[in-house]
C-alpha positions as CSV (number, residue, x, y, z in Angstrom):
1,M,-41.8,10.8,-89.1
2,S,-41.1,10.8,-85.4
3,K,-42.0,7.2,-85.2
4,S,-40.1,6.0,-88.3
5,C,-37.1,4.9,-86.1
6,K,-39.2,3.3,-83.4
7,G,-38.8,-0.2,-84.8
8,L,-35.0,0.1,-84.9
9,A,-34.9,1.5,-81.3
10,M,-36.9,-1.5,-80.0
11,E,-34.6,-3.9,-81.9
12,L,-31.5,-2.2,-80.5
13,V,-32.9,-2.4,-76.9
14,K,-33.7,-6.1,-77.4
15,C,-30.3,-6.8,-78.8
16,L,-28.5,-4.9,-76.0
17,S,-30.6,-6.6,-73.3
18,E,-29.2,-10.0,-74.4
19,T,-25.5,-8.9,-74.2
20,D,-23.1,-9.6,-71.3
21,C,-22.7,-5.9,-70.8
22,V,-26.3,-5.6,-69.5
23,K,-26.7,-9.1,-68.1
24,V,-23.4,-9.7,-66.3
25,E,-21.9,-6.2,-65.8
26,N,-25.3,-4.7,-64.9
27,K,-24.6,-1.5,-66.9
28,P,-27.5,0.7,-68.2
29,F,-28.5,0.5,-71.9
30,R,-27.0,3.9,-72.7
31,E,-23.5,2.9,-71.5
32,C,-23.7,-0.4,-73.3
33,A,-24.8,1.2,-76.5
34,G,-21.5,3.1,-76.7
35,E,-19.3,0.0,-76.1
36,K,-17.0,-1.5,-78.7
37,P,-17.6,-4.9,-80.4
38,P,-15.9,-7.2,-77.9
39,S,-18.3,-6.2,-75.2
40,I,-21.4,-6.2,-77.5
41,S,-22.2,-8.3,-80.6
42,S,-21.6,-7.1,-84.1
43,E,-25.3,-7.3,-84.7
44,C,-25.9,-4.7,-82.0
45,V,-23.2,-2.5,-83.5
46,G,-24.9,-2.7,-86.9
47,L,-28.3,-1.9,-85.4
48,R,-26.7,1.1,-83.5
49,E,-25.3,2.5,-86.8
50,T,-28.6,2.0,-88.6
51,Y,-30.5,3.7,-85.8
52,F,-28.0,6.6,-85.8
53,N,-28.5,7.0,-89.6
54,C,-32.3,6.9,-89.1
55,K,-32.2,9.6,-86.4
56,R,-29.8,11.7,-88.5
57,G,-32.2,11.4,-91.4
58,Q,-35.0,13.0,-89.3
59,V,-33.1,16.3,-89.0
60,D,-31.7,16.3,-92.6
61,M,-33.8,18.8,-94.5
62,R,-33.4,16.9,-97.8
63,A,-34.7,13.7,-96.1
64,R,-37.5,15.6,-94.3
65,I,-39.0,16.6,-97.7
66,R,-39.1,13.0,-99.0
67,G,-39.7,11.4,-95.6
68,N,-37.4,9.2,-93.6
69,K,-36.7,5.6,-94.8
70,G,-38.8,3.7,-92.3
71,Y,-37.9,0.4,-90.8
């Protein structure tokens, strides 16, 4: 279950690496992940929300019994 969000994490890093926040402003990924939509694309915002829900599902006891919805 610890690896069920790994695919989403890799997609998010790939998406963030292509944004101006990382390329032009040279900010780290963690700072850019918290930015609002004008600074990063709406696709990255969607991936961030999906990744958050995946990580939250790992600590939710109801989801732990059934297993996390993988990517």
